[in-house]
N, CA, C and O atoms as a MOPAC input file, in Angstrom:
PM7 MOZYME 1SCF
protein

 N    -26.86300 1     8.59900 1    17.59400 1
 C    -25.78300 1     9.48900 1    17.94000 1
 C    -25.91100 1    10.77900 1    17.12500 1
 O    -26.12200 1    10.73400 1    15.91400 1
 N    -25.78400 1    11.90800 1    17.78700 1
 C    -25.92600 1    13.19900 1    17.12500 1
 C    -24.71200 1    13.50100 1    16.25700 1
 O    -23.59100 1    13.08600 1    16.55200 1
 N    -24.96600 1    14.22900 1    15.18900 1
 C    -23.86200 1    14.63600 1    14.31900 1
 C    -23.02200 1    15.69600 1    15.02700 1
 O    -23.55800 1    16.48900 1    15.80100 1
 N    -21.72100 1    15.72000 1    14.77200 1
 C    -20.88400 1    16.75300 1    15.39400 1
 C    -21.21900 1    18.13600 1    14.82700 1
 O    -21.59000 1    18.26200 1    13.66000 1
 N    -21.08600 1    19.16600 1    15.66100 1
 C    -21.38200 1    20.52500 1    15.23300 1
 C    -20.35000 1    20.97000 1    14.21800 1
 O    -19.14800 1    20.81700 1    14.43100 1
 N    -20.82600 1    21.52200 1    13.11300 1
 C    -19.94600 1    22.06700 1    12.09300 1
 C    -19.85300 1    23.56000 1    12.34000 1
 O    -20.86900 1    24.25500 1    12.34100 1
 N    -18.65300 1    24.05700 1    12.54900 1
 C    -18.47200 1    25.47500 1    12.80300 1
 C    -18.56100 1    26.26100 1    11.50200 1
 O    -17.96600 1    25.88700 1    10.49100 1
 N    -19.30200 1    27.33700 1    11.54400 1
 C    -19.49700 1    28.19700 1    10.37700 1
 C    -18.33700 1    29.18100 1    10.27300 1
 O    -17.65500 1    29.46200 1    11.25800 1
 N    -18.13000 1    29.68900 1     9.08500 1
 C    -17.08500 1    30.69000 1     8.86400 1
 C    -17.68600 1    32.06600 1     9.14100 1
 O    -18.39200 1    32.62600 1     8.30200 1
 N    -17.40000 1    32.59800 1    10.31900 1
 C    -17.97500 1    33.86700 1    10.74600 1
 C    -16.85900 1    34.90400 1    10.80700 1
 O    -15.89700 1    34.75400 1    11.56000 1
 N    -16.99800 1    35.95500 1    10.00700 1
 C    -15.94900 1    36.97700 1     9.92600 1
 C    -16.19700 1    38.14900 1    10.86600 1
 O    -15.25400 1    38.83300 1    11.26200 1
 N    -17.44100 1    38.38600 1    11.22400 1
 C    -17.79200 1    39.57900 1    11.99500 1
 C    -17.89000 1    39.26800 1    13.47900 1
 O    -18.54400 1    38.30500 1    13.88000 1
 N    -17.24100 1    40.08000 1    14.28300 1
 C    -17.30300 1    39.95100 1    15.72500 1
 C    -17.82300 1    41.28100 1    16.27200 1
 O    -17.07000 1    42.25400 1    16.32500 1
 N    -19.08600 1    41.34400 1    16.67700 1
 C    -19.67000 1    42.63600 1    17.07100 1
 C    -19.06700 1    43.19500 1    18.34900 1
 O    -18.56600 1    42.45500 1    19.19500 1
 N    -19.12700 1    44.51100 1    18.47100 1
 C    -18.66800 1    45.17500 1    19.69200 1
 C    -19.77400 1    45.20100 1    20.73900 1
 O    -19.50000 1    45.27900 1    21.93600 1
 N    -21.01700 1    45.13700 1    20.28900 1
 C    -22.18100 1    45.19800 1    21.17800 1
 C    -22.91000 1    43.85900 1    21.09900 1
 O    -23.16600 1    43.34900 1    20.00800 1
 N    -23.24400 1    43.29300 1    22.25700 1
 C    -23.88100 1    41.97500 1    22.30700 1
 C    -25.29500 1    42.00000 1    22.87500 1
 O    -25.90600 1    40.94800 1    23.06000 1
 N    -25.81800 1    43.18700 1    23.15300 1
 C    -27.13000 1    43.23700 1    23.78700 1
 C    -27.87300 1    44.49800 1    23.36200 1
 O    -27.31100 1    45.59300 1    23.37900 1
 N    -29.13000 1    44.34100 1    22.98400 1
 C    -30.00400 1    45.45300 1    22.63700 1
 C    -31.29400 1    45.28300 1    23.42200 1
 O    -31.78700 1    44.16600 1    23.58400 1
 N    -31.84100 1    46.39100 1    23.90800 1
 C    -33.08900 1    46.30500 1    24.64700 1
 C    -33.93500 1    47.53500 1    24.37800 1
 O    -33.41100 1    48.58700 1    24.01200 1
 N    -35.24700 1    47.40400 1    24.55800 1
 C    -36.11700 1    48.56700 1    24.40200 1
 C    -35.79600 1    49.61500 1    25.47700 1
 O    -35.49100 1    49.28100 1    26.62200 1
 N    -35.87100 1    50.84500 1    25.09100 1
 C    -35.57200 1    51.94700 1    26.00300 1
 C    -36.66200 1    52.07700 1    27.06500 1
 O    -37.84900 1    51.92700 1    26.77900 1
 N    -36.23800 1    52.35700 1    28.28500 1
 C    -37.17800 1    52.65900 1    29.35500 1
 C    -37.75200 1    51.46200 1    30.08900 1
 O    -38.56500 1    51.63000 1    30.99800 1
 N    -37.34700 1    50.25700 1    29.71500 1
 C    -37.83700 1    49.05100 1    30.38900 1
 C    -36.65400 1    48.39300 1    31.08900 1
 O    -35.65300 1    48.08300 1    30.44400 1
 N    -36.75500 1    48.17400 1    32.40500 1
 C    -35.65000 1    47.52000 1    33.11700 1
 C    -35.37600 1    46.11700 1    32.55500 1
 O    -36.29900 1    45.40300 1    32.16400 1
 N    -34.11100 1    45.74100 1    32.52100 1
 C    -33.70800 1    44.44100 1    31.97400 1
 C    -34.43300 1    43.29100 1    32.67100 1
 O    -34.82200 1    42.32000 1    32.02200 1
 N    -34.61600 1    43.39300 1    33.97500 1
 C    -35.23500 1    42.29100 1    34.71400 1
 C    -36.69500 1    42.05600 1    34.30400 1
 O    -37.24500 1    40.99100 1    34.58200 1
 N    -37.31900 1    43.02300 1    33.65600 1
 C    -38.71400 1    42.88400 1    33.21700 1
 C    -38.83600 1    42.42300 1    31.76300 1
 O    -39.94500 1    42.21300 1    31.27200 1
 N    -37.72200 1    42.26600 1    31.08600 1
 C    -37.75300 1    41.92300 1    29.66300 1
 C    -37.58100 1    40.43600 1    29.40300 1
 O    -36.82500 1    39.74900 1    30.09000 1
 N    -38.29700 1    39.95800 1    28.40000 1
 C    -37.98700 1    38.64700 1    27.85100 1
 C    -36.83600 1    38.86300 1    26.87200 1
 O    -36.62200 1    39.97200 1    26.38200 1
 N    -36.10500 1    37.79800 1    26.59700 1
 C    -34.91300 1    37.92100 1    25.77100 1
 C    -34.98600 1    36.96200 1    24.58700 1
 O    -35.42800 1    35.82100 1    24.72000 1
 N    -34.55000 1    37.43900 1    23.44500 1
 C    -34.42000 1    36.61500 1    22.24300 1
 C    -32.93000 1    36.44900 1    21.98900 1
 O    -32.20600 1    37.43900 1    21.88700 1
 N    -32.46500 1    35.20900 1    21.88700 1
 C    -31.03900 1    34.93400 1    21.67300 1
 C    -30.76300 1    34.75000 1    20.18200 1
 O    -31.37800 1    33.91500 1    19.51900 1
 N    -29.83400 1    35.54000 1    19.67700 1
 C    -29.43500 1    35.47300 1    18.27800 1
 C    -28.05800 1    34.82100 1    18.21600 1
 O    -27.10200 1    35.32300 1    18.80800 1
 N    -27.95600 1    33.70700 1    17.50300 1
 C    -26.67600 1    33.00200 1    17.38300 1
 C    -25.72000 1    33.79100 1    16.47900 1
 O    -26.15400 1    34.56500 1    15.62500 1
 N    -24.43600 1    33.58500 1    16.67800 1
 C    -23.41500 1    34.28800 1    15.88900 1
 C    -23.61100 1    34.04000 1    14.39200 1
 O    -23.44100 1    34.95700 1    13.58800 1
 N    -23.96400 1    32.81800 1    14.01300 1
 C    -24.16100 1    32.50800 1    12.58900 1
 C    -25.39300 1    33.22400 1    12.03400 1
 O    -25.43000 1    33.56300 1    10.85100 1
 N    -26.40000 1    33.45600 1    12.87800 1
 C    -27.58700 1    34.18800 1    12.42900 1
 C    -27.24600 1    35.65700 1    12.19600 1
 O    -27.68500 1    36.24800 1    11.20900 1
 N    -26.47000 1    36.24400 1    13.09200 1
 C    -26.03700 1    37.63000 1    12.89600 1
 C    -25.19600 1    37.74500 1    11.62900 1
 O    -25.34200 1    38.70600 1    10.87400 1
 N    -24.32900 1    36.78600 1    11.39300 1
 C    -23.48700 1    36.80000 1    10.19200 1
 C    -24.34200 1    36.69800 1     8.93100 1
 O    -24.05400 1    37.36500 1     7.93700 1
 N    -25.38200 1    35.87900 1     8.95700 1
 C    -26.27900 1    35.75500 1     7.79800 1
 C    -26.98400 1    37.08500 1     7.51600 1
 O    -27.09300 1    37.49700 1     6.36100 1
 N    -27.45900 1    37.75400 1     8.56400 1
 C    -28.11100 1    39.06200 1     8.40600 1
 C    -27.10500 1    40.07600 1     7.86000 1
 O    -27.42800 1    40.85900 1     6.96700 1
 N    -25.89600 1    40.05600 1     8.39600 1
 C    -24.86200 1    40.99500 1     7.94400 1
 C    -24.55900 1    40.80600 1     6.46100 1
 O    -24.50200 1    41.77500 1     5.70300 1
 N    -24.36400 1    39.54800 1     6.05100 1
 C    -24.01500 1    39.27600 1     4.66200 1
 C    -25.15400 1    39.61000 1     3.70000 1
 O    -24.92700 1    40.25500 1     2.67600 1
 N    -26.35500 1    39.18500 1     4.01300 1
 C    -27.48500 1    39.34100 1     3.08600 1
 C    -28.07400 1    40.74600 1     3.11000 1
 O    -28.29200 1    41.34000 1     2.05400 1
 N    -28.33700 1    41.28700 1     4.30200 1
 C    -29.03000 1    42.57300 1     4.38900 1
 C    -28.08100 1    43.77300 1     4.41000 1
 O    -28.36000 1    44.79300 1     3.78000 1
 N    -26.97300 1    43.65900 1     5.12400 1
 C    -26.07200 1    44.79900 1     5.26400 1
 C    -25.10900 1    44.90600 1     4.09000 1
 O    -24.92000 1    45.98500 1     3.52800 1
 N    -24.49800 1    43.77200 1     3.72000 1
 C    -23.53100 1    43.79300 1     2.61700 1
 C    -24.17600 1    43.52300 1     1.25700 1
 O    -23.50100 1    43.59300 1     0.23000 1
 N    -25.45800 1    43.22000 1     1.24000 1
 C    -26.23200 1    43.00900 1     0.00500 1
 C    -25.67800 1    41.89000 1    -0.87300 1
 O    -25.69500 1    41.99000 1    -2.10000 1
 N    -25.19000 1    40.83000 1    -0.24500 1
 C    -24.70800 1    39.66600 1    -0.99100 1
 C    -25.90500 1    38.83800 1    -1.45600 1
 O    -26.95900 1    38.85100 1    -0.82100 1
 N    -25.73900 1    38.13100 1    -2.54800 1
 C    -26.77400 1    37.19700 1    -2.98000 1
 C    -26.75200 1    36.00900 1    -2.02400 1
 O    -25.79000 1    35.81800 1    -1.28100 1
 N    -27.81100 1    35.21800 1    -2.04700 1
 C    -27.85100 1    34.04900 1    -1.17200 1
 C    -26.71400 1    33.09100 1    -1.51500 1
 O    -26.12000 1    32.48600 1    -0.62300 1
 N    -26.41400 1    32.95300 1    -2.78900 1
 C    -25.32700 1    32.06500 1    -3.21600 1
 C    -23.98700 1    32.55400 1    -2.67200 1
 O    -23.21700 1    31.77300 1    -2.11300 1
 N    -23.70800 1    33.85800 1    -2.83700 1
 C    -22.44400 1    34.41700 1    -2.33400 1
 C    -22.35700 1    34.29100 1    -0.80800 1
 O    -21.32700 1    33.89600 1    -0.26200 1
 N    -23.45200 1    34.63300 1    -0.13900 1
 C    -23.46400 1    34.59600 1     1.32600 1
 C    -23.27400 1    33.17400 1     1.84400 1
 O    -22.54300 1    32.95900 1     2.81100 1
 N    -23.92300 1    32.20500 1     1.21000 1
 C    -23.77800 1    30.81400 1     1.66700 1
 C    -22.34200 1    30.32600 1     1.47000 1
 O    -21.81900 1    29.58000 1     2.29700 1
 N    -21.70900 1    30.74600 1     0.37800 1
 C    -20.31100 1    30.37200 1     0.15400 1
 C    -19.40100 1    31.00300 1     1.20700 1
 O    -18.46600 1    30.36100 1     1.68800 1
 N    -19.67200 1    32.24900 1     1.56200 1
 C    -18.84900 1    32.93300 1     2.56200 1
 C    -19.02300 1    32.31900 1     3.94900 1
 O    -18.07200 1    32.26800 1     4.72800 1
 N    -20.23800 1    31.85100 1     4.26100 1
 C    -20.50600 1    31.21400 1     5.54700 1
 C    -20.08600 1    29.73800 1     5.52700 1
 O    -20.05200 1    29.07400 1     6.56300 1
 N    -19.76800 1    29.24200 1     4.32800 1
 C    -19.35500 1    27.85000 1     4.10000 1
 C    -20.44400 1    26.84900 1     4.46700 1
 O    -20.20900 1    25.85600 1     5.15700 1
 N    -21.64800 1    27.15000 1     3.97700 1
 C    -22.78300 1    26.24400 1     4.14500 1
 C    -23.51400 1    26.14900 1     2.81500 1
 O    -23.25600 1    26.93100 1     1.90000 1
 N    -24.42600 1    25.19000 1     2.71000 1
 C    -25.22600 1    25.06900 1     1.49200 1
 C    -26.24300 1    26.21300 1     1.45400 1
 O    -26.50500 1    26.86000 1     2.46800 1
 N    -26.80600 1    26.45100 1     0.27900 1
 C    -27.82100 1    27.50100 1     0.15700 1
 C    -29.06300 1    27.20800 1     1.00900 1
 O    -29.57500 1    28.12200 1     1.65500 1
 N    -29.56500 1    25.96600 1     1.03400 1
 C    -30.71700 1    25.69500 1     1.90800 1
 C    -30.41100 1    25.92600 1     3.39200 1
 O    -31.25600 1    26.42700 1     4.13400 1
 N    -29.19700 1    25.55800 1     3.81800 1
 C    -28.81300 1    25.78900 1     5.21200 1
 C    -28.71400 1    27.28000 1     5.49200 1
 O    -29.15900 1    27.74500 1     6.54100 1
 N    -28.13600 1    28.03200 1     4.56500 1
 C    -28.05900 1    29.47900 1     4.73300 1
 C    -29.46000 1    30.07200 1     4.86300 1
 O    -29.70900 1    30.92000 1     5.71900 1
 N    -30.36500 1    29.62000 1     4.01000 1
 C    -31.73400 1    30.13900 1     4.04800 1
 C    -32.39000 1    29.85700 1     5.40300 1
 O    -33.08400 1    30.72100 1     5.93900 1
 N    -32.18100 1    28.66400 1     5.96200 1
 C    -32.74500 1    28.34200 1     7.27900 1
 C    -32.16500 1    29.24600 1     8.37100 1
 O    -32.89800 1    29.72900 1     9.23400 1
 N    -30.85400 1    29.47100 1     8.33300 1
 C    -30.19800 1    30.33700 1     9.31600 1
 C    -30.73000 1    31.76900 1     9.18900 1
 O    -31.06700 1    32.40400 1    10.18800 1
 N    -30.80000 1    32.26200 1     7.96800 1
 C    -31.25400 1    33.62300 1     7.68100 1
 C    -32.71500 1    33.81700 1     8.10900 1
 O    -33.05500 1    34.82600 1     8.72800 1
 N    -33.55900 1    32.86200 1     7.78200 1
 C    -34.97800 1    32.94700 1     8.14500 1
 C    -35.15100 1    32.92900 1     9.66200 1
 O    -35.96400 1    33.67900 1    10.20200 1
 N    -34.40700 1    32.09400 1    10.33700 1
 C    -34.46300 1    32.03600 1    11.79500 1
 C    -34.07900 1    33.38100 1    12.40700 1
 O    -34.73600 1    33.85600 1    13.33400 1
 N    -33.01700 1    33.99100 1    11.89000 1
 C    -32.57100 1    35.29300 1    12.39300 1
 C    -33.62900 1    36.36200 1    12.17600 1
 O    -33.91600 1    37.14500 1    13.08100 1
 N    -34.21100 1    36.40200 1    10.98500 1
 C    -35.23600 1    37.41100 1    10.68500 1
 C    -36.45500 1    37.23900 1    11.58200 1
 O    -37.01900 1    38.22600 1    12.05400 1
 N    -36.86700 1    35.99500 1    11.82300 1
 C    -38.01800 1    35.74400 1    12.69300 1
 C    -37.73800 1    36.20000 1    14.12400 1
 O    -38.60600 1    36.79200 1    14.76600 1
 N    -36.53800 1    35.93000 1    14.62500 1
 C    -36.18000 1    36.33400 1    15.98400 1
 C    -36.15000 1    37.85400 1    16.12100 1
 O    -36.65200 1    38.40700 1    17.09900 1
 N    -35.55900 1    38.52100 1    15.13700 1
 C    -35.47800 1    39.98300 1    15.18800 1
 C    -36.86700 1    40.59800 1    15.10000 1
 O    -37.17400 1    41.54700 1    15.82200 1
 N    -37.70800 1    40.06300 1    14.21900 1
 C    -39.07700 1    40.56700 1    14.09100 1
 C    -39.84200 1    40.38900 1    15.40000 1
 O    -40.54200 1    41.30100 1    15.84000 1
 N    -39.71000 1    39.23200 1    16.01500 1
 C    -40.39400 1    38.97800 1    17.28900 1
 C    -39.94900 1    39.97300 1    18.35700 1
 O    -40.77400 1    40.52500 1    19.08600 1
 N    -38.63700 1    40.19700 1    18.44200 1
 C    -38.11100 1    41.12500 1    19.44800 1
 C    -38.63200 1    42.54400 1    19.21600 1
 O    -39.01700 1    43.22600 1    20.16600 1
 N    -38.64700 1    42.98500 1    17.97600 1
 C    -39.10500 1    44.34000 1    17.68200 1
 C    -40.60000 1    44.50500 1    17.91300 1
 O    -41.03000 1    45.50300 1    18.49000 1
 N    -41.38800 1    43.54800 1    17.47400 1
 C    -42.85000 1    43.64600 1    17.58600 1
 C    -43.31600 1    43.45800 1    19.02500 1
 O    -44.21300 1    44.16700 1    19.48100 1
 N    -42.71800 1    42.51500 1    19.74100 1
 C    -43.17300 1    42.19600 1    21.09300 1
 C    -42.38000 1    42.91500 1    22.18400 1
 O    -42.67100 1    42.75400 1    23.37000 1
 N    -41.38800 1    43.70100 1    21.79300 1
 C    -40.62100 1    44.47400 1    22.76500 1
 C    -39.68000 1    43.65800 1    23.62600 1
 O    -39.54000 1    43.93200 1    24.81800 1
 N    -39.03500 1    42.66000 1    23.04700 1
 C    -38.06900 1    41.84100 1    23.77800 1
 C    -36.65600 1    42.37800 1    23.57600 1
 O    -36.38800 1    43.11600 1    22.62800 1
 N    -35.76200 1    42.00100 1    24.47600 1
 C    -34.34700 1    42.31300 1    24.31800 1
 C    -33.73900 1    41.31000 1    23.33400 1
 O    -34.25200 1    40.20200 1    23.17700 1
 N    -32.65600 1    41.69700 1    22.67800 1
 C    -31.92700 1    40.81100 1    21.77100 1
 C    -30.51800 1    40.62900 1    22.32800 1
 O    -29.77100 1    41.59400 1    22.49100 1
 N    -30.16900 1    39.38600 1    22.61400 1
 C    -28.79600 1    39.10400 1    23.03200 1
 C    -28.11600 1    38.35300 1    21.89800 1
 O    -28.69300 1    37.44700 1    21.29800 1
 N    -26.88200 1    38.74500 1    21.61400 1
 C    -26.11700 1    38.12400 1    20.54100 1
 C    -25.08900 1    37.21300 1    21.18200 1
 O    -24.29100 1    37.63200 1    22.02000 1
 N    -25.12900 1    35.95800 1    20.76800 1
 C    -24.22200 1    34.95100 1    21.30100 1
 C    -22.77000 1    35.31800 1    20.98000 1
 O    -22.43700 1    35.67900 1    19.85100 1
 N    -21.93100 1    35.21900 1    21.98600 1
 C    -20.50200 1    35.43100 1    21.75200 1
 C    -19.91900 1    34.15000 1    21.18600 1
 O    -20.27300 1    33.05200 1    21.61800 1
 N    -19.03300 1    34.29100 1    20.22600 1
 C    -18.38400 1    33.12700 1    19.62600 1
 C    -17.44300 1    32.50900 1    20.63700 1
 O    -16.74300 1    33.21500 1    21.36300 1
 N    -17.42900 1    31.18900 1    20.68000 1
 C    -16.50900 1    30.55500 1    21.62900 1
 C    -15.14400 1    30.31600 1    20.98300 1
 O    -14.99800 1    30.38800 1    19.76300 1
 N    -14.18500 1    30.04200 1    21.79300 1
 C    -12.80400 1    29.88000 1    21.32600 1
 C    -12.65200 1    28.70900 1    20.35100 1
 O    -11.81600 1    28.75900 1    19.44900 1
 N    -13.45600 1    27.65800 1    20.53100 1
 C    -13.36600 1    26.49300 1    19.64000 1
 C    -13.75200 1    26.88900 1    18.21600 1
 O    -13.13000 1    26.44000 1    17.25400 1
 N    -14.78100 1    27.73200 1    18.08200 1
 C    -15.19100 1    28.18600 1    16.76200 1
 C    -14.08600 1    29.00500 1    16.11500 1
 O    -13.76200 1    28.80600 1    14.94400 1
 N    -13.50500 1    29.93100 1    16.87900 1
 C    -12.44500 1    30.77800 1    16.35100 1
 C    -11.22600 1    29.95300 1    15.96000 1
 O    -10.60200 1    30.21700 1    14.93300 1
 N    -10.88400 1    28.95800 1    16.76900 1
 C     -9.72800 1    28.10300 1    16.48000 1
 C     -9.96700 1    27.27800 1    15.22200 1
 O     -9.05400 1    27.10500 1    14.41400 1
 N    -11.18500 1    26.76500 1    15.04600 1
 C    -11.47000 1    25.95200 1    13.86100 1
 C    -11.43700 1    26.79500 1    12.60300 1
 O    -11.08100 1    26.29300 1    11.53700 1
 N    -11.80500 1    28.07500 1    12.70200 1
 C    -11.75100 1    28.96100 1    11.55100 1
 C    -10.31000 1    29.24400 1    11.13200 1
 O    -10.00200 1    29.32600 1     9.94300 1
 N     -9.44400 1    29.39100 1    12.11300 1
 C     -8.04500 1    29.67300 1    11.81500 1
 C     -7.40300 1    28.51900 1    11.05800 1
 O     -6.52000 1    28.72800 1    10.22600 1
 N     -7.85500 1    27.28100 1    11.35300 1
 C     -7.32300 1    26.10800 1    10.67200 1
 C     -7.83500 1    26.02900 1     9.24000 1
 O     -7.13500 1    25.55000 1     8.34800 1
 N     -9.06800 1    26.50300 1     9.02300 1
 C     -9.70900 1    26.38500 1     7.70500 1
 C     -9.10000 1    27.29500 1     6.66500 1
 O     -9.54000 1    27.29900 1     5.51500 1

């Protein structure tokens, strides 16, 4: 039996959910999907310059889990930039938002 999904503490809700290379029609692009928790990890570590310890506490995960999320996000972004793929950012679902309000 699979473990139940643990919702991460995500504070940032982006206004833009899709990025694509200029001049290439969407129908011709491959897409890389970035999960909300991956975007939050990038925001905390790279944009807000938090340490891994601080960022993992803010996301409410262990440091090794934060590192896996962060590494996955960086690999996806690098692939999209190097190979010219579109990046779609997963929208948070209502269950995640509701669980955060309880926490």
